[in-house]
C-alpha positions, 0 to 999 in steps of 0.5 A, a space after each residue: 243336731 250335730 254341728 258341722 264337723 262335730 264328731 259323733 261319739 255314740 259309745 258309752 262315755 267312760 267314767 273319770 277316776 278321782 286322779 283324773 278329776 284332779 288332773 283335769 280340774 281346770 277343764 271341768 270348771 269350764 261349763 263348755 267342757 265339764 264332766 261330760 266333755 272330759 268324758 268325751 275326751 277320754 272316750 276319743 281315739 285320735 290317730 296322729 300321723 308323724 311325731 315330728 315338728 307338727 306331731 310333737 306339739 299336737 301329741 303333747 297337748 292332746 295327751 295333756 288334755 286327756 284324749 283317751 287313746 292316741 295312735 302314733 304312726 312313725 318309722 323314723 329315728 331322732 336326728 340332732 337336726 330335728 331337735 330345734 322344732 320336734 319337742 317330743 324328743 331330746 338330746 338323749 334320744 338321738 338315734 332312737 326310734 321316734 315312737 319310743 321317744 314320743 311314747 316315753 314323753 307322752 306317758 310322762 305328760 299323762 299316764 292315763 292316755 293309752 298309746 297305740 304305736 305303729 312303727 311303719 310308714 303309712 302306705 296305701 296297703 296299711 292306711 285303712 286298717 290303721 285308721 279305721 278304729 280311730 275317730 279322727 286323723 291329725 296329719 303331721 306329715 311333711 310330704 305331698 304323697 302322704 298328705 294325699 294318702 291321709 286325705 283319701 284315707 279320711 274320705 274313704 273312712 268318713 273321718 275328719 282330717 286335721 291338716 297342718 303344713 309349714 314352710 320357712 316362716 309360714 303355715 297352714 291349718 284346716 279340717 278336711 273331710 268332715 261332714 259337709 266340708 271340703 277335703 284336701 283335694 278340693 283345694 289342691 286337686 293336683 300336686 305340685 311338681 316335686 322339684 318345685 317345693 323344697 323340703 325343710 332340709 332344703 328350705 329351712 323352717 323357723 323352729 317355733 312355727 310347727 309349735 304354733 301350727 301343731 297346737 292349732 291342730 290339737 285345738 281343732 281336734 279337741 273342739 271337734 271332740 267336744 263339739 265346741 266353737 267354730 271349727 276350721 271346716 271350710 276354712 284354710 287358716 294362713 299363718 305368717 310368723 314373721 308379721 304375726 298375722 293370721 287370716 283365713 280363706 273360705 274353701 268350698 266343697 268341689 262337686 267335681 272332686 274325685 275323692 269327696 265330690 264324684 266319689 270316683 276314687 274308691 280305693 287308695 292309689 300309688 301316691 308317690 307315682 301320683 305326686 311324681 316322686 320316684 327313685 329314677 333320675 330326674 329328666 328333662 324332655 326325655 333326657 336323663 340328668 347325669 349324676 355323680 356320687 360324692 365318693 366318685 367326685 372326691 376321687 376325681 378331684 383328688 386325681 386332678 380332673 378338671 371340673 367346674 364345681 358350682 354351688 347353687 345354694 344361697 350365700 348364708 349356706 355357703 358361709 356355713 360350709 362349702 366344698 374346696 374349689 367350688 364357686 358360689 352361683 345361687 340358683 336364683 341367679 344362675 340363669 343370669 350368670 351363664 356367660 361367666 361359666 365355661 361350657 367346655 368344662 364338665 360342670 358338677 352342681 351341688 346344693 345341700 341334698 341334691 334337689 336344687 342342683 337337679 333343677 340347676 342341671 336341668 336349666 343348664 341342659 336347656 341353655 346348651 350345656 352338654 353334660 351338667 352333672 348333679 351331685 347326689 345327696 349334695 354337701 350333706 352326703 359329702 359331710 357324711 361319706 367323704 369329709 366328716 369334719 365339714 359341718 352338717 346343718 
């Protein structure tokens, strides 16, 4: 009888070559692995969604362990800001396709691993076709729409979903959608408001943290393939890197879950709409928050327009760089600083990428400011499009 969450690999196990026996020797002398287990690893097909912070360590260790086929899904290119955490890629790869960079590194790690590359975003239109021939999915994504998409794909196909996420100094890991266990929707029925959770570009992340969590994901995937130990099925592992503490909480399957409980979810949906993500300007009670581009702001400042320019980032970000003539009022204290601002002036708010300043503009509208304006793209866009000498971070 299979253990809870163990993979059923009923295909004929492939033999190991002499070179593979030498390479995996330290595995083979583990009685829990042995020749049979290593052949199971060689037989396994693992789909890795994302080759970034989480996907990098997961891919490296899955390949090194001898997983026979790795599918990689990514459409992004390597940026220099990736390199402090995305260890699949190097300085020479900046500007290159992450898939090309990742495939070169993985083939160097282990030429016996077959790679299937999907140079595309995972969408409701392609997810089922991409994932159907794999045994399990490792979720290396960094946004809620794709997490729900990966979960629902795993549930509909009956594939375990090895989940991981990171934020600043904290991480999570689990195994969802395995037989007898909960899925991601059992724990997070509804997504959070899109403006409430900043991404890594806004909030930052300790570079080593995705290494910890991604390695845990690789460990869970290998255990599922081998049928070893106690998996994270039904457990959410919480990682606190600052205190170096690990704890887990039990997650029970939810019989009312629309994906794995009632099974009312029979097809993939529009996940950006489900998560409230769209290209439309943010609004508050039907009123659209006004926007200004960095080029328009630069032109108006150059011609001498009187604008109250407010930087809502944190002080340590201000120290990196800031716009001339701006005033620092961090978002956390903005509501307590309104009396120091002039409501008669046009107010333009900015942050790093425009997420926090959008929230700030919404707050000012609620507090009686007639026309607060959000700087689209924030100071990052200013550095790209207006003043390249301004440090990017």
